C-alpha positions in Angstrom: 59.5 31.3 47.3 60.4 27.5 48.2 59.6 25.8 44.7 59.6 22.0 46.7 55.8 23.6 47.1 54.9 22.8 43.8 56.4 19.3 43.5 54.6 16.0 45.0 56.7 14.8 47.1 57.9 11.6 45.5 58.3 13.3 42.2 62.0 13.4 41.4 64.4 15.8 42.1 66.5 15.3 39.1 66.9 13.5 35.7 68.9 10.4 35.6 67.8 8.7 32.5 68.7 12.2 30.2 72.3 12.1 32.2 72.4 8.6 31.0 71.5 9.3 27.6 73.9 12.2 27.9 76.5 10.1 28.1 75.6 7.5 25.0 73.9 5.0 27.7 77.2 4.4 29.4 76.2 3.9 32.9 79.1 2.8 34.4 80.0 6.4 33.5 76.8 8.1 34.8 77.0 5.7 38.3 80.8 7.2 38.9 79.6 10.9 38.1 76.9 10.4 40.7 79.4 8.5 42.7 81.9 11.7 42.5 79.1 14.4 43.7 77.6 11.5 46.6 80.8 11.5 47.8 82.5 14.9 47.9 78.5 16.4 49.2 79.2 17.0 52.7 82.5 19.1 51.7 80.1 21.1 49.2 77.3 21.6 51.5 79.8 22.4 54.1 81.5 25.3 51.9 77.9 26.3 51.2 77.0 26.8 55.2 80.5 28.2 56.1 79.9 30.9 53.5 76.3 31.8 54.7 76.9 31.9 57.7 80.1 34.3 57.3 78.5 36.1 54.8 81.3 35.8 52.4 79.9 36.5 49.5 82.6 35.7 47.3 83.3 32.3 48.6 79.3 32.1 48.2 79.1 32.8 44.3 82.0 30.2 43.9 80.2 27.2 45.7 77.0 28.5 43.7 79.1 27.6 41.0 80.1 24.7 41.5 76.5 23.6 42.7 75.3 24.8 39.3 77.2 22.4 37.7 75.9 19.5 39.5 72.7 20.8 38.7 72.8 21.2 34.8 74.8 17.8 35.1 71.7 15.9 37.0 68.6 18.0 35.4 68.0 19.0 38.9 65.8 21.6 37.7 64.5 23.0 41.6 68.1 23.0 43.0 69.3 24.4 39.6 66.6 27.7 40.1 67.3 28.3 43.7 71.3 28.5 42.5 70.5 31.1 39.9 68.1 33.1 42.4 70.9 33.2 44.6 73.7 34.2 42.2 70.9 36.9 41.0 71.1 37.8 44.3 75.2 38.4 44.7 74.7 40.2 41.4 72.3 42.7 42.6 74.4 43.0 46.0 77.7 43.5 44.0 76.1 46.5 41.5 74.4 48.4 44.8 76.6 50.5 47.2 77.2 47.6 49.3 73.5 47.5 51.5 71.2 45.5 49.8 73.8 42.2 51.3 72.3 43.2 54.9 68.9 43.3 53.2 69.1 40.0 52.0 68.2 37.2 54.5 71.0 34.6 52.8 70.3 32.0 55.6 66.8 31.8 54.6 67.9 31.6 50.8 70.5 29.4 51.5 68.0 27.2 53.5 66.0 26.2 50.4 68.8 25.6 48.6 70.3 22.8 50.9 67.0 21.6 51.3 66.4 21.0 47.4 70.0 19.3 47.7 69.0 17.1 50.3 66.3 16.1 48.0 69.1 15.8 45.4 71.7 14.0 47.4 69.1 11.3 49.0 68.0 10.5 45.3 71.4 10.2 44.0 72.3 7.5 46.9 68.9 5.6 46.0 70.3 5.6 42.8 73.6 3.8 43.5 72.0 1.5 45.7 70.1 0.2 42.9 73.0 0.4 40.9 75.1 -1.6 43.1 74.9 -5.7 42.8 
């Protein structure tokens, strides 16, 4: 299920105010963290796409771990929920005989996460634009 169906299109997908509060209202550090994510985003997305396309589940687990860290940092609940869902599917596959991996549509599941990441990326880019003099 696509969790974005439950979100109004103009609702924020992350909570950058919480990030700033967590950093002691240090906006400069918040901007730097957001900038690091935005800069690394193309590579992160490429790693996700490659692991999904190649059905490399070990690599997928690693990239999901990295994505989850960013989701928590930016309070991106939609991304976090889908990341946790995919990690759960990976655990199910590892616990099974391996045939479960073939029954999961990894591309579709990953597509939901990619769409959520795109929304997050857009919101973070807007944050950076608003912070620029």
